C-alpha positions in Angstrom: 94.4 113.1 89.5 93.4 116.5 89.9 95.2 118.7 87.6 94.5 122.2 89.3 96.3 120.6 92.6 98.7 119.2 90.5 99.4 120.7 87.5 99.2 118.8 84.1 102.9 117.6 84.2 103.0 116.6 87.7 99.2 115.2 87.7 100.1 112.8 84.5 103.1 111.7 86.4 101.1 110.6 89.5 98.4 109.2 87.5 100.9 106.8 85.7 102.3 105.9 89.1 99.3 105.1 91.4 96.2 104.9 89.0 95.6 101.3 89.5 92.1 100.1 88.7 90.7 96.7 90.1 89.3 93.9 87.7 86.5 91.7 88.6 87.1 88.3 87.3 84.4 85.5 88.6 85.0 85.8 92.3 88.7 87.4 92.2 89.8 90.6 92.0 93.0 91.3 90.1 94.6 95.0 90.0 95.2 96.6 86.8 98.4 98.4 86.3 97.9 102.3 85.0 98.5 102.5 81.2 101.4 104.8 81.1 101.1 107.9 79.3 105.2 108.4 78.7 106.9 110.4 75.7 107.9 108.2 73.0 111.4 108.7 73.3 111.0 107.5 76.8 109.1 104.5 75.8 111.7 103.7 73.2 114.4 103.7 75.8 113.0 101.8 78.0 112.3 99.4 75.5 115.7 99.4 74.3 117.3 98.3 77.7 114.3 95.9 78.5 115.0 93.7 76.0 118.3 92.5 77.3 116.5 91.9 80.9 115.7 88.3 79.2 119.5 87.7 78.4 119.9 88.5 81.9 120.4 92.1 82.8 119.4 93.0 86.0 116.7 95.3 87.1 118.8 97.8 89.0 121.3 97.8 86.1 118.5 98.5 83.6 117.1 101.0 85.4 120.6 103.2 86.0 121.2 102.6 82.3 117.9 103.8 81.2 118.1 106.8 83.3 121.9 107.6 83.1 122.1 110.0 85.6 125.1 109.3 87.3 129.0 108.5 86.4 128.2 104.9 84.5 131.5 103.6 83.1 131.5 100.1 84.7 128.0 99.8 84.3 128.4 100.8 80.3 131.3 98.9 79.7 129.7 95.6 81.3 126.5 96.2 79.1 128.7 96.4 76.4 130.7 93.5 77.2 127.8 91.2 77.7 124.8 92.9 75.6 125.1 95.3 73.0 126.2 98.8 72.2 125.2 101.4 75.1 122.7 103.9 74.0 123.5 107.6 75.4 120.5 109.4 76.2 119.2 111.9 73.6 119.1 115.7 74.9 115.4 115.3 74.5 114.9 112.4 76.9 117.8 114.3 79.2 115.5 117.4 79.4 112.5 115.5 80.6 114.3 113.1 83.1 116.2 116.6 84.8 112.8 118.6 84.7 113.6 119.7 88.5 109.9 120.2 89.1 109.3 116.4 89.0 112.5 114.7 88.5 111.3 112.1 91.5 108.4 111.4 89.7 109.7 110.4 86.2 112.2 108.3 87.6 109.3 106.6 89.3 107.5 106.4 86.1 110.5 104.5 84.5 110.4 102.0 87.2 106.8 101.2 86.9 107.1 101.0 83.1 110.1 98.7 83.6 108.1 96.3 85.7 104.4 96.3 84.2 105.6 97.2 80.8 105.2 100.0 78.6 101.9 100.7 76.7 102.2 103.4 74.1 
């Protein structure tokens, strides 16, 4: 991504979301998602809640629990009843999530990492 146009933070976010490549395997082409470069505290939060998807936590609720950016008492109560203790977001995560210049990009980065996995 062009860092001069977007700046480093937006450029990194766009790369994490849109920078895919194609792998050639014999006669077929396979899409390869970008290896996301997310801060460790974001990866840890994604991985904590992701583990419960294998036990039945829906994508939508997992995504909501990771971001925790609106009133969620019902979702938190349900999560704690069926899975584990809810982990509130750290101040560091909240600051990253709520960065006004890239908030929507950060939400998309979390969705991409949740679907395709984290790599750091």
